[in-house]
C-alpha positions, 0 to 999 in steps of 0.5 A: 612658554619661551619659544626659542632654541631647537626644542621647547619644554611645555609643562602645564602641571607637575604631572602633565607630559612634556611636549616638544615643539619642532623648529617649524612649529615654533616658527608657526606659533611666532608667526601666528603671534605676530599676525595676532599682534597686527590684528590687535593693534593695527600697523607695527614697527618690527620692534613693537612686534617683537614686544607685543607678540612676545617674539624674540628680537633676534627672530622678528626680522626673519618672521616679518620678512617671511610674511613680506615674501609671502605677499601677506605684509608690507612696509608702510611709510616711516613713522617716528615713535614717541620718545625714540631717537634715530632712524624712524621705524617703517611699520608693517601692515597687511597688503590691500590684496592679502587675506581676502575673505568672502563675507555674508550676512542678512537684512530683512529684504537682502542677502549681503555679500562682500569681499573683505581683506585683512585690513577690514577694507570692503572691496566689493559689496553686493546685495541680492534681494530676498525676503529672508524671513520667509525665504524657503531654504532653496531660495535663500541658498540660491541668493547666498551663492549668487552674492558670493559668486559676485564678490569672488569673481571680483577678487584680485587674489586668492580668497581664503574662505567664506564667513557667514554671520547668521541671526540664530543659534550656530554650531561653528564646529559643524557649520550648522545653523541649529535654530533661527527665527528670523531666517528659518530657511538657514536651519541645518548645513544647507548654507555651508554645504552648498558653499563648500560644494560651489566654491571649494573654499573653507566655510565658517558659520557662526551667530551674527552677534558673535561675528560682530564682536569678532569684527570689533576685536579685529577691525573696530572699537574692540581692537586692543580691548581685553573684555568687552561686549558687542550689543545688537539692538533693534528688531532683536537683542543679541550679545557677542562676548570677548572675554580676556581677549577670546571670543566666548561661545559657551558650551553649546553655541547658544550663549548671547541670547541676552534678549531673553533674559527675564526683566519683568516677572509679570511682563508679556509673552515673548515670541520665544514662548517665555514671559517678560524677556528683555526683548519685549521691552527694548526692541523696535516692536515695543518702541513702535507700539508705545509710540502709537499709543502716544500718538507720535507721527510715523509710529509704524516705522519709527526708530531711534533716529526718528524718535531723536529727531522729534526732540520734545514732549512725548517723543522725549519722554519715550526716548528716555524710557527706551534708553532706561529699558536698554540699560536694564539688560545692560546692567545685568551684563556689566554686573555678571561679566564686568566688561570694560567697554559696551559696543552698541550696534543697530538701531541705537546707533541711529540715535547718536550721542543723544541716545548714547548718553541717556543710556550711559546715564541710566546704566550708571543709575542702575549699577553699583558704584565699583561697576559703573565707574569701569564701563564705557558705553560706545556706538559702534564705528563699524556701522552697517559693515559690522556683520560682514566684517565679523564674517570675515574675521571668522575666516582670518581667525581660522586661517591665520591660526589665531585664537577667536 
């Protein structure tokens, strides 16, 4: 589809009707393409923007200047492009006060809220104490409202919306939490309705693993990667998928529950009611149970970082088993979808390069040759901010008219 001229004919097939775009609509599409190129690649010169966004060179200056005039972008310091002679370009990037979003995520003992800009900078952060797993709906909603209030008050400019990353099955179209074992008080539309009423802002609610994937796509190690998986580890296992540049939500929003694929036909019963789920052999619950059986110190609170620190003997053996059990589920993922990158979050990040390399080795051993040679295992660099940045990315994708 070429976007130039006063009207554009768009034909998806011989039998489909002709769709006419006005100059204004063309401008909106081109503006969205420019913003997406920036989100995908980071700061870019006008020449790079024209090429990567697929926008005519003759119009990129007008589009870019409009975004600068609107207070969304600014010119950064000159950078000389490799192999290019002449005056160095001045890359365009988001202003520090542009694209402000309130973001919400949840831990076991707190509601976390943050003010995030379009660069992915966390400008303000607050934690509101709340035992989230047992909190009644009213208590949970009150904690969320208080956290969002504090970060919105800190905003130096307009806040575009509120993003909420929930550990559970969500319906993003309605803002409803369909089900959540870790967060039962969030089930329903209580969060989205209360936030909309209190702040008068758009509210976007989605599953936390998918939000993390979107955060990686815009701000992290998924930037510029067409197909990747973001894998949450620790108390549970979840996956967010970006396929051919788009966040994949499935038909009903329940996609990504890889932790409940069966890896042991005669395994133990999972908390979900199924038998032999991946979560029964590759989460902290399993790790701590096995650590206690092996007589390791501090077994009840042991995690990947602590296990790596113990280094030898039974600890080293258990670490290798933990890596292998995680690799079992990852092998299913890479054989089915063929991501070029696996971004690991949560507990395994604490295990550092020692655990990452063990997982990568076991994944390679459990994968077909043509599959294992094409996948990279990476510890997420977003660390504890992944959920918050993903929640912010939900808002930016919607408000900037970017395909999420």
